[in-house]
C-alpha positions in Angstrom: 30.5 -42.9 -61.3 27.4 -42.6 -63.3 27.0 -44.7 -66.5 24.0 -43.0 -68.0 26.1 -39.5 -68.2 25.6 -35.9 -66.7 23.5 -33.0 -68.0 24.8 -29.5 -67.5 21.5 -27.4 -66.1 20.8 -23.7 -65.4 18.8 -21.8 -63.4 17.9 -18.1 -63.9 17.6 -15.5 -61.0 14.3 -15.8 -59.5 13.3 -19.2 -61.1 12.8 -22.6 -58.9 13.7 -25.2 -61.6 16.8 -26.1 -63.5 16.6 -26.4 -67.3 19.0 -28.7 -69.1 21.2 -27.1 -71.5 23.8 -30.1 -72.7 24.0 -33.6 -72.0 27.7 -35.1 -71.5 29.0 -38.7 -71.4 31.7 -38.0 -68.5 31.8 -35.9 -65.6 34.9 -34.0 -67.0 33.1 -33.1 -70.1 30.3 -31.6 -68.1 32.7 -29.5 -66.0 34.5 -28.4 -69.2 31.1 -27.5 -70.7 29.9 -25.7 -67.5 33.0 -23.5 -67.2 32.8 -22.6 -70.9 29.0 -21.6 -70.5 30.2 -19.5 -67.5 32.8 -17.7 -69.6 30.5 -17.2 -72.3 26.8 -17.4 -71.3 24.7 -18.8 -74.2 21.5 -17.7 -74.9 18.2 -19.3 -74.1 16.2 -21.6 -76.6 14.0 -18.6 -77.2 16.7 -16.5 -78.0 16.9 -14.4 -75.0 19.7 -13.4 -72.8 19.8 -15.4 -69.5 19.7 -13.3 -66.4 22.3 -14.3 -63.7 22.1 -17.9 -64.3 22.9 -20.5 -61.6 25.0 -23.5 -63.2 24.6 -27.2 -61.7 25.8 -30.7 -63.1 23.3 -33.2 -62.3 23.5 -37.1 -63.2 21.2 -38.5 -65.8 18.8 -41.2 -64.4 18.1 -44.2 -66.1 14.4 -43.1 -66.6 15.7 -39.8 -68.2 18.0 -41.9 -70.4 15.0 -44.0 -71.9 13.1 -40.9 -72.5 16.0 -39.4 -74.6 16.8 -42.3 -76.4 13.0 -42.7 -77.3 13.3 -39.4 -79.0 16.3 -40.2 -80.8 15.9 -41.1 -84.6 18.6 -43.7 -84.6 18.2 -47.2 -83.3 20.2 -48.4 -80.2 20.8 -52.1 -79.7 
């Protein structure tokens, strides 16, 4: 079990790196999000249609969590 959460990532055909699309608190939530994205593929952040995306669920590391929380406008205890 990962206490930091999970990220749903995609990789387009011909690319090497995965891009984060969504953060989820539970693995079940990440699975549901990934299945929904497979049925109805979203558009990339710049508005283009994704070309044959490969989906993957990756655990969020503690270091990534600090960066995510650092960019949030709310205070965490």
